[in-house]
Every structure is written in C-alpha cells, then in structure tokens.
C-alpha positions as CSV (number, residue, x, y, z in Angstrom):
1,X,-14.6,-9.9,-30.9
2,X,-12.8,-7.6,-28.6
3,X,-15.6,-7.2,-26.3
4,X,-16.3,-11.1,-26.1
5,X,-12.7,-11.6,-25.4
6,X,-12.6,-9.0,-22.5
7,X,-15.6,-10.7,-20.9
8,X,-13.9,-13.9,-20.4
9,X,-11.8,-12.4,-17.6
10,X,-12.4,-11.0,-14.1
11,X,-13.3,-7.1,-14.1
12,X,-9.9,-6.0,-13.0
13,X,-7.9,-8.3,-15.5
14,X,-10.3,-7.4,-18.2
15,X,-9.6,-3.7,-17.8
16,X,-5.8,-4.3,-17.8
17,X,-6.1,-6.2,-21.2
18,X,-8.3,-3.3,-22.5
19,X,-5.9,-0.6,-21.8
20,X,-3.2,-2.7,-23.5
21,X,-5.1,-3.6,-26.5
22,X,-6.0,0.2,-26.6
23,X,-2.2,1.0,-26.9
24,X,-1.8,-1.6,-29.5
25,X,-4.7,-0.3,-31.6
26,X,-3.2,3.3,-31.3
27,X,-0.1,2.0,-32.8
28,X,-1.8,0.2,-35.5
29,X,-3.7,3.2,-36.5
30,X,-0.5,5.3,-36.5
31,X,1.1,2.6,-38.9
32,X,-2.0,2.6,-41.1
33,X,-2.4,-1.0,-40.5
34,X,-6.2,-0.4,-39.5
35,X,-9.0,2.0,-40.4
36,X,-8.9,4.8,-37.9
37,X,-12.9,5.0,-38.3
38,X,-13.5,1.4,-37.3
39,X,-14.4,0.6,-33.7
40,X,-11.6,-0.5,-31.4
41,X,-10.8,-1.3,-28.0
42,X,-11.2,2.2,-26.5
43,X,-15.0,1.9,-27.7
44,X,-15.6,-1.0,-25.3
45,X,-16.8,-0.2,-21.7
46,X,-14.6,-0.5,-18.9
47,X,-15.9,-2.9,-16.0
48,X,-16.5,-1.8,-12.5
49,X,-13.5,-3.7,-10.6
50,X,-14.6,-3.7,-6.8
51,X,-12.0,-4.6,-4.2
52,X,-12.7,-7.9,-2.8
53,X,-9.9,-8.8,-0.5
54,X,-10.8,-9.5,2.9
55,X,-9.0,-7.3,5.5
56,X,-6.0,-9.4,7.1
57,X,-6.4,-9.9,11.0
58,X,-4.1,-10.3,13.7
59,X,-5.3,-14.0,13.9
60,X,-4.9,-14.6,10.3
61,X,-1.4,-13.1,10.2
62,X,-0.2,-15.1,13.0
63,X,-1.8,-18.3,11.3
64,X,-0.1,-17.4,8.0
65,X,3.3,-16.6,9.8
66,X,3.2,-20.2,11.6
67,X,3.1,-21.8,7.9
68,X,5.8,-19.6,6.5
69,X,9.5,-20.0,6.3
70,X,11.8,-18.3,8.7
71,X,12.9,-15.6,5.8
72,X,9.1,-14.8,5.3
73,X,8.4,-14.7,8.9
74,X,11.0,-12.1,9.4
75,X,9.8,-10.0,6.5
76,X,6.4,-10.2,7.5
77,X,7.3,-8.8,11.0
78,X,9.2,-6.1,9.5
79,X,6.3,-5.1,7.0
80,X,3.9,-5.1,10.2
81,X,6.1,-2.9,12.1
82,X,7.5,-0.4,9.1
83,X,4.3,-0.4,7.1
84,X,6.7,-0.6,4.0
85,X,5.4,-2.3,0.9
86,X,6.9,-5.1,-1.2
87,X,9.2,-3.0,-3.4
88,X,10.6,-0.9,-0.5
89,X,11.3,-4.1,1.6
90,X,13.0,-6.0,-1.5
91,X,15.1,-2.8,-2.2
92,X,16.1,-2.1,1.6
93,X,20.1,-2.8,2.0
94,X,22.1,-2.5,5.1
95,X,23.8,0.5,3.6
96,X,20.5,2.3,4.1
97,X,20.9,2.1,7.7
98,X,23.1,4.8,9.6
99,X,23.2,4.0,13.1
100,X,19.4,4.9,14.3
101,X,18.4,6.2,11.0
102,X,16.9,4.1,8.3
103,X,16.8,5.9,4.8
104,X,13.8,4.9,2.7
105,X,12.9,5.8,-1.0
106,X,9.4,4.9,-2.0
107,X,9.3,4.0,-5.7
108,X,5.8,5.0,-6.5
109,X,6.4,8.7,-5.0
110,X,10.0,8.9,-5.9
111,X,9.8,11.8,-8.4
112,X,7.2,13.7,-6.3
113,X,10.0,14.5,-3.8
114,X,7.6,14.9,-0.5
115,X,7.3,11.6,1.6
116,X,9.0,9.8,-1.1
117,X,12.4,10.1,0.7
118,X,12.1,9.1,4.5
119,X,14.5,9.4,7.2
120,X,13.0,6.9,9.7
121,X,14.2,7.4,13.3
122,X,14.4,3.8,14.4
123,X,12.2,2.7,17.4
124,X,13.2,-0.3,19.4
125,X,10.6,-2.6,18.0
126,X,11.4,-1.6,14.6
127,X,15.2,-2.2,15.3
128,X,14.2,-5.7,16.5
129,X,12.8,-6.6,13.1
130,X,15.6,-5.0,11.1
131,X,18.2,-7.1,13.1
132,X,16.4,-10.2,12.9
133,X,16.1,-9.8,9.1
134,X,19.8,-9.0,8.8
135,X,20.7,-12.0,11.1
136,X,19.0,-14.7,9.2
137,X,20.9,-18.0,9.7
138,X,21.6,-20.1,6.7
139,X,21.7,-23.8,6.4
140,X,24.7,-24.0,8.5
141,X,23.3,-21.9,11.3
142,X,25.5,-18.8,10.4
143,X,24.0,-15.6,9.3
144,X,23.7,-15.2,5.5
145,X,25.9,-12.7,4.0
146,X,23.6,-10.3,2.0
147,X,23.8,-6.8,1.2
148,X,19.9,-6.7,1.4
149,X,18.0,-6.6,4.6
150,X,15.1,-8.9,3.5
151,X,16.8,-11.8,2.0
152,X,17.0,-15.6,1.8
153,X,19.3,-18.4,1.0
154,X,18.6,-19.7,-2.3
155,X,18.0,-23.5,-2.8
156,X,20.9,-23.5,-5.4
157,X,23.3,-21.1,-6.8
158,X,23.0,-20.6,-10.6
159,X,25.5,-19.5,-13.1
160,X,25.6,-15.9,-13.2
161,X,24.4,-15.8,-16.8
162,X,21.2,-17.6,-15.7
163,X,20.4,-15.1,-12.6
164,X,17.7,-12.9,-13.0
165,X,18.7,-9.3,-14.4
166,X,16.5,-7.8,-11.7
167,X,18.2,-9.5,-8.9
168,X,21.2,-7.8,-7.8
169,X,22.4,-10.5,-5.6
170,X,21.6,-14.2,-5.2
171,X,20.2,-13.6,-2.0
172,X,17.8,-10.8,-2.7
173,X,14.1,-11.3,-2.5
174,X,12.2,-9.7,-5.2
175,X,8.6,-8.3,-4.7
176,X,7.1,-11.3,-6.5
177,X,9.0,-13.7,-4.1
178,X,7.1,-12.2,-1.2
179,X,3.7,-12.4,-3.0
180,X,4.4,-15.9,-3.9
181,X,5.6,-17.2,-0.6
182,X,3.0,-15.2,1.2
183,X,0.1,-16.9,-0.7
184,X,1.6,-20.1,-0.5
185,X,1.6,-19.9,3.4
186,X,-1.7,-18.5,3.5
187,X,-3.3,-21.0,1.4
188,X,-1.6,-23.8,3.8
189,X,-3.9,-22.3,6.5
190,X,-7.1,-23.9,7.0
191,X,-8.9,-20.6,8.1
192,X,-8.4,-19.4,4.5
193,X,-9.2,-22.5,2.4
194,X,-12.8,-22.1,2.4
195,X,-12.4,-18.5,1.4
196,X,-12.7,-17.6,-2.3
197,X,-9.0,-17.0,-3.7
198,X,-10.0,-13.5,-4.9
199,X,-11.0,-12.8,-1.2
200,X,-8.0,-14.1,0.4
201,X,-5.6,-11.3,1.8
202,X,-2.4,-10.7,0.1
203,X,1.1,-9.5,1.4
204,X,0.0,-5.7,0.7
205,X,-2.8,-6.2,3.5
206,X,-0.1,-6.3,6.1
207,X,0.4,-2.6,5.8
208,X,-3.2,-1.9,6.7
209,X,-3.1,-4.2,9.6
210,X,0.2,-2.5,11.0
211,X,-1.5,0.9,10.6
212,X,-4.7,-0.2,12.5
213,X,-2.3,-1.5,15.2
214,X,-0.1,1.9,15.5
215,X,-3.6,3.9,15.8
216,X,-4.5,1.9,18.7
217,X,-0.8,2.2,20.2
218,X,-1.4,6.0,20.0
219,X,0.5,7.0,16.8
220,X,-0.9,10.2,15.2
221,X,-2.6,9.8,11.7
222,X,-0.2,12.0,10.2
223,X,2.9,9.9,11.2
224,X,1.2,6.8,10.1
225,X,0.4,8.5,6.6
226,X,4.0,9.6,6.6
227,X,5.2,6.2,7.1
228,X,2.9,4.7,4.6
229,X,3.8,7.6,2.2
230,X,0.3,8.4,1.2
231,X,0.7,11.8,-0.6
232,X,-0.1,13.8,-3.5
233,X,1.6,15.5,-6.4
234,X,0.6,19.2,-5.2
235,X,2.5,18.9,-1.8
236,X,6.0,20.5,-1.4
237,X,8.0,19.7,1.4
238,X,12.0,19.4,2.0
239,X,13.9,16.5,0.3
240,X,13.9,14.4,3.3
241,X,10.9,13.8,5.6
242,X,11.6,12.8,9.1
243,X,9.4,9.8,10.7
244,X,9.8,8.8,14.4
245,X,7.7,7.1,16.8
246,X,5.6,9.0,19.3
247,X,7.3,9.5,22.7
C-alpha cells in the first residue's frame, strides 16, 4: 500500500513523502502501535530524482522581468547582482546596511560560521540595486516605509491578529512570495508556455545566471563561491568573511 501510494507522485515528492512516513512509522513503533518486525516505509526503495529545471538565460530573465510587478523586478535585479537566495533577500533589512557594507547571514550555513556571516563591500552595481529596492514607490508615488530592503505594498492591510506570524511587517516579502510571483510572471511569458512545468526555471536559477555573468566579468571563482556561500562543515574561518568586487 505504501509503495503504491508513493508511486503516485513525481520522484522528488515521492521521496519527501517517504521520509515523512518513515518518521511517523518510527513513532508508531516506539508507542507500540505497530509491529516493529512488519515492513514499513523504510523498506521501500527511494526513487532517483533528477534535476529537470532548464537553466535561466538572460533572454529568459528579461522576458520574465517584463511580466513582473515592479517590486519583483527590483528583487530580481538584486538577486542577479548579489547572488543571494530567497531567504536572504526576504530577511535583509535596512539596518543590515552600514555605509558601504552589507551584513548578510546565510540561514543554511549559519551554524557553521565560515561564509555564513558575510561582510559584503558594496560595489556600484549592487548599490544601485539596493537603492532601487529601498526606494520602491507605493500607490501614491511615495517610497514605501518598510524596515526590509525587499518589500512590497500589500493590497490591503489585514488586522494584526490575521497577519502571518512569519511576517514581521506587513510590507515584508516572504520567500514563497518571491517563488509564486516569479512563477506567475514566468508562466505569462510565451517562451515558457510550451515548456513542461517541471522544466521551467524558478527564482532560484537567478543565482546561477548571476554567477555566470560574474565569471565573464572577471570575478574569481573563490569570490563567487563566497558570495553564494558554497561551503562545507570542516572549514574554519574568522566569524565574518569579507567579500568585495574585483578591482
């Protein structure tokens, strides 16, 4: 029954459900609700989940940007220039900027120390993107007052008790907001409509495109990796890692 259930999903999602069912099964065994010797989710075979996403090209980026709302356009530009992911962009605040320094803490590697805490020396192109996000105009043409760098004006202000607990401020853009808005703009582009949904690029692919552009612009592989925080647990470095554009 479990194998038949898992077979009804794509490989990646099937493995996610398999992992969840395995945890549930362990709890059931610990509570004596099932026979420990009986076959369970862990006895099924995980499926090979291959990455099917097509890489995002600059042509595709521009096409999606043309369909995106203004707040998303500026967020896309910042992602392309800074190589930061959804979570880092959604958590970035104005207070994290100190003159020409942008302090970034990557969530996935925060406990490792190395490359998790970056002191980015802002270069001109990055400064332009940061200012564009901070000066996003609202409906009245006046910049929106928000503590977050990437933000948007909500369609309606909800009562405080109804606001998402994850949203610190009503203007904050959550990671899933970036994903959904990007997907909507992408699917509105004719060049992606004939492409199978599982192959269409996501917001995450902006980082790879940005990294490729930086390589061609003369950035070193080391600097790009630091900016993307590709690291490992065994590295030991000072608490803050400095990242700057090549001179």
